[in-house]
N, C-alpha and C positions, 0 to 999 in steps of 0.2 A: 442622394440627390432623388425627392419623391417627384415620381410624374404622373401628373394626372391623366387617366385614361379615357375617352370617349369613345362611345362606339358609333360607327361609321352613317347609320340614320342622322344622330344628333351633328356631325361634322358637317353633313348634307346640307341639313336645314340652318346651319349656324356658321356656314364658311367664313363670311366676311368679319364677322365679329371675333372670331376665334383667331383668325390671322391676324387680326389687328392687336389682338391679346399677346399673342407668341411675339408678335413684331415688338411691342411696347416693352413687356415685361421681359423678353428673352428668356422666356419658360418652354421647355418642349410639351409636347402634348402627345400621348400616344393615342392612336387611332387602331379600334381593336373591332374585329366581326367575330361572331358566335362567343365572345366572352375571352377570345385571345388576342393580346395586342399584334397587330398586324404592321405597322409603319410608325414613324415619328414625325409630327410637324415640328419642324425649327427656324427659329429666324435667318437670315441670310450672312448677317455677322458671324453668328455660331457656327453654321456651315461651311463658310471660308475657313473660318478660322480651325475646324475640325479635319478640313480637306488639305491644307497647308500642313499641318501636324502629320498628318499620313502619310503625306510624300515625303515629310523628311524621315519618318518613321522607317520607310522602306527602302533609304538609302543608307540607315545607321552607321553600315561599317566604313562609308565613306565620307561622312559628314567634314566638315571644316570646323575649326574651332567655333566660328562666328554661329553656325548652322547651328552647333549642338546649343549654344547659348539661346538662338530663336527657338529652339526645340523646346529647352527648359524653360522658357517664359511662355510660351504656347500650352504647355501641361501644367503649369502652374495656374490654379486657380485664384490665388490672390492675386497675381502679376496682372491675370487676364481682367480683373473686374476694377483694380486698379488704372488699368489703362482705358476701360470704357468708359469709367467716370471719367477719366481726364478728355476724352474724346466727346463727353458730352459737355462737357463743360466749355470747351474751346467751340464747338457749335452754338453754345449760349452765349457766346462772347464773353465768358468770365475768363479772361485772361491777364496775366500778369506781364507786362512789357518786359522784353529783355534789359533793356537799359537800368532796371530796379535791381538786377543780379550784379553780384561782384562788389557793390558799393557797400560801405561800411556805416 
């Protein structure tokens, strides 16, 4: 994944716009000083996702089978994107009633 790097002055002058873009597109932005990346700005959903994955990795030797499955999903980019698309569809009200399932 290519990450856009912005210098700290650009970030300081455009922080609100950059935050909105990062949150909407879920694309991280590196923040640099003197030509070197020093920090990364990520959306809160990605941050929480990564935080949960790291917590599970720290306990890798003691994970239950369901926690291992959760970790595999957290680390799979395709599964993450599918889940996020599903969440966006649910927020938009694009749902199929359960009554439609199981009927031929």
